[in-house]
N, C-alpha and C positions, 0 to 999 in steps of 0.2 A: 487629391486636390484637382487634378486635371479633369476627372470625371465630374466633380461638383461644379467646376468652372464652366464646362460645356453644358451641363444641365441648366445652369443659370442663364447662359446665353440663349439656349433654346426657349426659355420662358420670357426673357426680357427683350430680346431682339424683335420678335413679332409685335410686342406691346409698344416698343419705342417707334417702330416704323408706322404702326397704326396711328399713334398719337401725332407723329410728324405729318402724316398725310392729312389727318383731320385738321390739324392746326393750319396747314397750308391752304386747304379748301376754305375753312372758315375765315381766315385772315384775308383771302382773296375776295370772298363774297362780302366781307365787311366793308370793302372799298365802296360799295354802293351808297354808304352814308355820306360820301363826298358830294353826292348830288343833292343832299338835303341842306337847306339854308343853315348857316352857322349858328343862328340863334335858336334853332330847333334841335341841334345835335346834343347828345347826352352830356358831353364835356361842358357845354354852356349851361344846360339846365340844372344838372346835378353835380357838376364838377369833376366827373371822371367818365371814362368810356365803359361801355357794357359789351364785352366780347359776345359775339353771336347775334347781336341785334341787327347788324347789317345782313347777316345770313337770312334771318326771318324776313327782313324787308325785301331781299332779292327773291325769295320764294313767293312772297305775296305779289310782287310785281309780275313774275312769270305767270302765276295763277290768274291774276286779274287780266293780264294781256290775253291769255287764252280764252278767258270767259267773255271779254268784251268783243273779241274778234269772231266769236262763234255765233254771230247773228248777221242780219243783212247790212245794218249800218256799219258794224265793225269790218265786215268783208269789203265793203265799199271803200272805207278809209284805207285799208291795207292795199287794195288794188291801186288807189290813187297814189299812195306813198311809193309803191313799187314802180309805177310808171314814171314818177318823178326821179327816182334813183337811176332807172335805166337810161335816162337822158343825160346823165353826167358822164363824160368820157371815160375817165379812169375807174370811177366808182361802179359804173354799170357792169363792166366785165368781172370785177372782183366780187360784187354782190351777187351776180347771177351764178357764178361758179360756186360760191359758198352756200347759197340757198339750194342749189341743185343737190349738192352733196348732203346737206343737212336734211333735206326732204327725203332723200333716199335712205339715210341711216336711221332717222327717227320716225319715219312714217310707219304706222301700224300695218299698212297694206304693202309695204315694200318687201323686197327679198334679200336685202343686204344683211349679211351675217346671221342668216336664219338657219344655216345648216353647217355642221362641221363635217369635213371630208378628209380622206386620206389620199395623198398623191405621191407618186415617185419623184423625189427631188432631193438633192440636185443631180442625181444620176439614177438610172433604172434600178440599181441594187440597194438604194436607200429610200426611206419613206418619211414623210412629215405630215403634220396636221395643218390643214388650211381651212378657209371659210368660203363657202359658195356665195358669190356676190351678184350673179346674174348671167347673162349671155352677151357675147360680143355684139356690138351695134355699129351703126354708121357704115362707112365704106369698108371697115375692117372685115365684117362678115362676108363681103363679096369676094374676099381673097382667101377665105378659109373653106376648105373642102371637107364636108362632113358636119357632124354634130359637135359643137364646141361649147364650153362653159367658161365663165370668168371666175377666177379664184384669187383670194388674197392670202399670202403666206406671211404670217407675223414672225418677227424675230424674237429670240429668247435672250434675256428675260423681259425685254421691253417690247410688248406687242403693238405699240403705236407706230412702229416703223416696220417695214417689210417689203414684199415684192408682189406685183400684180402680174398674173399669168393668164393666158388663154390656152386651155388644154382640151384635148378630145374627151368627150363625156365617158367614153369607154375606159379611159385611164384614171377616172376619178371614182373613188369608193366612198359612198355615203356612210357615215357612222351613226350608230344608235347612241348618240352622245349629245348632251345639251351644249349650247355655245358657252355657257358659264363654266361647265366642267372642262371643256376643251381649253378655255383660256387659262384656268388654274393649272392644267397640265403643262401648258406652254410656259407660263410665267415661272413655275417651279422647276423648269428644266427637266421634267419627267419624274420628279420626286413625289409629287402629289398625284398619284394615279387615280383616274375616275373609277367609280364602282363598275363592276362587270355587269353588263346588261343581262337580264334573265333570258335564258334560252327558250326559243319557241318550240312548239311541238314538232315542226318540220326538222329543226336542227337536232332535236333529241333523237328523232327516228333515224336520222342519217348516222 
């Protein structure tokens, strides 16, 4: 009975968690219907809500925003809007910080989370997986002697929190592993190991 119970858990727990996450995401995105006038909402028109309709609306809004701002007129409107926000005392600092982080994370030309690395942490005899985020900047680099890189160390099993470190490049080992595979490895606490990278001819000859 214990064997069958554990087998059932192994099947149902991933399904339940997946369904819970999807429900959380869809219900959150469905809140965009609150911006639609009440007379145009499904509950008013047909008498009941349609789950997922707000999600479709959110995706369309994001797509149309990107489409409209990808031209001269759209870029001009965005620049005017950003100049307006930067003149509001409290909003300016918050908006600038969030925009800088989002531009770094989501830009196709950025270097954030583009490489999984192996670093000695929290002491030289233990190792953990981190993500290369760039190089130290500002006045920080004036106080660091040598070649340093910036890395983010996610916590397990919640990778959204972690630690930011600046380490000597010689102490950072770049991994032949995708960011997705590294995240799965971290979230699963080492249970879901990534596939072994194929050995190169140089490695075989050694």
